[in-house]
Residue, then its C-alpha position, 0 to 999 in steps of 0.5 A: x890381788x894374788x900374792x906372788x906365792x899364789x901366782x907361783x903356785x898357779x904356774x906350778x899347777x899341772x894345767x900350767x905345766x902342760x901348757x893348758x893355761x887359759x892365758x897361754x898361746x905358745x903356737x906361733x903362726x909363723x907368718x905376718x897376717x897383716x903387713x905394710x902396703x906396697x902402694x907408694x904413699x899409702x897411709x900404711x906404706x912403711x909399717x903396720x902395728x898395734x892391732x886391736x881385734x874384735x868381732x862384729x856381725x859375724x866377722x872379725x875385724x882388726x884396727x891397726x896403726x899405719x905409718x907413712x913416714x909422717x905420722x900414724x893413722x888408723x886402718x881397718x881390716x876384716x877376716x872370716x878366720x883370723x889368719x886371712x885379712x882384707x884391708x878395708x882402708x884408713x878409717x881415722x886420718x890426720x886432720x891438718x886443721x886440728x892441733x890434736x890430730x894434725x900429724x897423728x891419730x892412732x885408735x887402739x881400742x873400741x869398747x867390747x865384751x870384757x871376757x877373755x874367752x869371748x868372741x870380742x863382740x863390740x858393746x855399743x855405748x849410748x847407741x854408738x861404738x866408743x873408741x879410744x885413741x892417742x895422738x902425737x903433736x908433731x910430725x915424725x915417729x912418735x914426736x912430742x908428748x901424746x894425749x889420749x881422747x875418745x871417738x865415736x862411730x855408728x858404722x866403724x868406718x866414719x868416726x867423730x872425735x870426742x873429748x880429750x881424756x888425759x894430757x901428760x902435763x896434768x899427770x905425775x912425773x912417770x907420764x910427763x913425757x907423753x901417753x901411749x896406748x889406751x885400753x878402755x873397758x866398762x865394768x859395772x857402770x865405771x869406765x877404766x882407761x888403762x894406758x902406758x906413759x913415759x918419763x920425760x927426757x932421753x932414756x925414758x921409761x914406760x909404765x902403765x896406769x889407769x884412770x876411771x870415769x862414770x860419765x866419760x867426761x871427768x877422769x880420775x887417775x888412780x892415786x897408786x899409779x903406775x899400777x904396772x911399774x918397771x921391773x928391777x935390774x935384769x927384768x924383762x920389763x926393766x925399761x918398758x911395761x907397756x901397751x896394756x890389753x886388759x880382759x876379765x877371766x871370771x873375776x880375775x883381771x888379766x893384763x897382757x902387756x909388753x916388756x922391754x929389757x935392758x938389752x932392747x928385747x921387747x916381748x909380751x908378758x902377763x899380769x893378773x889381779x883380783x881388781x883393776x888396780x892391783x896386778x901381780x906379774x907372771x914370771x914368764x914370757x908369753x910371746x918371745x922373739x923368734x930365731x934369726x930369719x923369723x918374722x919376729x926375730x927382733x921384737x914380739x910385742x904389743x898384744x891383742x887377744x881374742x877367743x874363737x872356736x875353743x882357742x885363744x888367739x894372741x895378735x902381736x907386732x912382729x918385727x924383723x931387721x933393724x930400724x930404719x930397714x926393719x919389717x914391722x907387721x902383725x903376727x899371731x899365736x894361739x893356744x892350740x897347734x895350727 
């Protein structure tokens, strides 16, 4: 993996200094592109967040998580230009008869082309689309220790739940409190399931690890987990190093993620690696919170990245105001000015 000296040298290079890094997206759109529904009782009537953006059959799509006051469910939106989005509806709903998805089902990733500078086209697995979700066992906002599972679809609208991949009680202490966003890649015959998890108890910490599988049945946690641990005192990810969005740029692995610091600021960061197990954090904020009055004045976090017409687009959860009266929706920034 790159050493810290190599990373710092890379950051000092003219292309990075001029803002021309292949990873940077400094130009914010400034408006929410997807936001909560105004329809009372809709699955996304309270908030939307956790976008996953991809390309399929000549159109862009976004899965996102809707919150209705009881739990998470998964929605789909479509777009021709990445800024104007049409909601297609709820594609993964809670199932009162299921002990896993009785209150929540949040799909966060569908296997896609891995390259950073690609349109993010989906890659069918065994003739269908393969997604990864996490689900909390109780009603309420992320209540109880969540598990991670797989799901399958032939049309992106109807999904069949598959196996549970990871359970927190089977992991190490850093993940005993529950599992969060899965990011699922296939590379050279191996599936890599990146995910963040939390410690048990109040004042928990979140960090990121990875598990691998060759057959989608047996999963092995990497013994060096967490591969993205919390930073030290004063770091931007001192409390959370969460929500991995992992893609390849050439042979380099890029992990976009969000950090939460001691003061409660959540911003998006980047770590780079020469393999999927060892990453070096870049010492800069990729997406920072905005000024008072901005759509992201409270948080700017939870990345999803896609490439289109020579520009990199970085979607993120933009939050303004304070919970429980906050406004939480999807914002976007890109590598060139609007």
